[in-house]
N, C-alpha and C positions, 0 to 999 in steps of 0.2 A: 630179554629186557635191555641188555647193554647194547645190542644191536639197535634197537629202537630208539635209544637215546644218543646214539653216536653222531646225530647231526651237530651237536654242540657239546663241547668239552667243558663248559661252565654252566652255572646255573642261569636259567632264563632271566634276562632282565638285570643281570649281574652289574652290567656297566650302563644300563639304561637302554641298550639296543633291543629292539624287538626282533623275535625270531621270525625271519621271513618264511613264507610258505614254501618258496622254492628250495629252502635248505632243509625243510622237514622231510622225514622219511615217512611217506603215506602208504607205501605198497611194497609188496615183497620184491618188485623189480628195483625199487629205489635202494633196498638193503643190498640186492646182488650188486648193483652199481657202485655204491659206496664202499663195499668190502673188496672191490676189484675182482669179482667173480669167486672169492674165497667161498662164499655160499651161493648156492644155486637157488632159484626160485622155490623148488622143490624141498631143498634143504630148510629155507626160511619157514615155509608153510608147516613142515614137519616139527620144527622147534615150537612154532606158534600153538600147534595142536597139542604137543606134549605139555606146554606152559598151561594152556586152558585146561587140559585134563587134570593136571595137578591141583587146580583150584577146587575140583570135585564139586562143581555148582550144583548138581542135582542130589547132593547129599541130604539136604533138608529143605523143608517147605518154608517159604517166607510168611511173614504175617499177612502180606498182601493176598497170597494164595488161600490162606485159611479164611481171611475176610470175604473173598469171592465166594467160596463154598458156603459160608454161613448166609451170606446174602441171598444166594440162589436157593438154599434150602428153604428159607422162610419167604421168599419172594418180596423182600423188601421194597418200599417205594424208592425211586431212583434218588431223591433228595436225600434220604436217611443214609443211603449207601453212599452218596457224595460226601456227606458230612463226616461219616467214619473213615472214608478214604483220605480226606484232607487232615484229620486228626492223626491218621497214621503217618502222613508225611511230616506233620508237626512233631510227632514222636521220634523221628529218625534223628533228630538233633538233640535228644535227651541221653546223655551218657548213662544215667542210672538205669535205663530201661534195656540196656544191652543184655544183660543177663536173664531177662524176663523170657519164658518160653514164647515162641512165636504164636502159638495157638491161644494161650492165654492173653497176650498182648492184644490179638485181633479181637478176642471175645470181649475184653475190657473196652476197647474202642466202640465196638458194635453196641455194648450196653449204654455206653454214654450217648451215642448218637440215637439209639431208640428212645432213650429216656428224655431226650431233648427234641423229640419229634413233634408232629402235631398232636394236639391234646387228645384227639380221639383214637390216636394210634401209638400212644408212648408207653405202652405196658409190655414189660419184660415177662412173657409167658412160658409155660412149660415147653413148647416147641422150641423156642430159642435156647432155653437152658439145655434141652436134650441135644439139640443140634451142635451146639458149642462144647458141651461136655463139662461144663463148670456150673456149680450152683450160683444163685444170685448173691448169696452171702460171701462166697469166696471172691467174686468180682468186685463186690463193693469194698472188701477189705483191701484188696490189691489197688483199686483205684484211689481209695483214701490214702494210702501209704506212698504211691508211686506217681500219681497223675495230678498231684496238686497244682503242677505248672499250668495246667489247662483250665483251672477253675476260673470262672468269670472271664475266659479269654474270649475276645472279639474275633470270631472266625468269619472269614470271608473267602468264598470259593466259587467255583462254577460247577455246574452239574456235570456228573461223569458221562451222561447219556448223550448219545448222538441225535439230538432232537433240538427243535427251536428253543426249548428252555435252556439249553447250553449257553446261550449268550447272556442270559441274566445272571447276575452275581447273587449268590446266596449269602445272607448275612444273619449271623446267630451269635448271641452270647451264651457260651457253654455254661450250663448250671448243673451243680449237683444237687438236685431237688430231693434225692433220697436222704440228704443230711438235714432235713428240715430248713432248708433254704426256702426262699421264695420260689414258686414255680416258674417254670420258663416264661420268659417275656412273650405274652401272647402276641404282641405287635411283631416282635421277631419272628415267632412262629409263623405269623400270617405272612409276613414278607418271605420268609423261607419257602413255604409251601404255596405261595401264589394266591393266597386268600386275601380278599379285601374287606 
């Protein structure tokens, strides 16, 4: 890492000067050149591989991987999966959720997305509970305690499918309708799912 930051010995923008791309170390050959051949390209690539292996990236599954498995098992419609994915992106900015198990986080987001889905398909059934491995009561408890930041949140995203619907913006107000709140905005659900 020290080698990759060797192009500047000061913080970026410390004196208002932008870092020029010609001074950045973009490849192993650049590092070899800047270190006057102290390190060969093979040495640089070997150090980079050791550094990346030290991160142990395949040690755990991410919430996105769990969400993809849940969505594939239930064969969710694209728009419900899109809302769950956008909620996951929103959750990455929430520090209190860092200690939540990735599988439980994905299950909670899927629950919120399903319950905010189209009126005829917004039921959390036994197949979803079994697929996620959590009871509805446990999900509701965790959502009530940790996800209050997304209650009544105005969500806008695009479909995750590679289809013509991708260009349409999905707009939805996230409701926690299991808490005796008013049901999801039907106009919002109609806009969300292309119903007029």
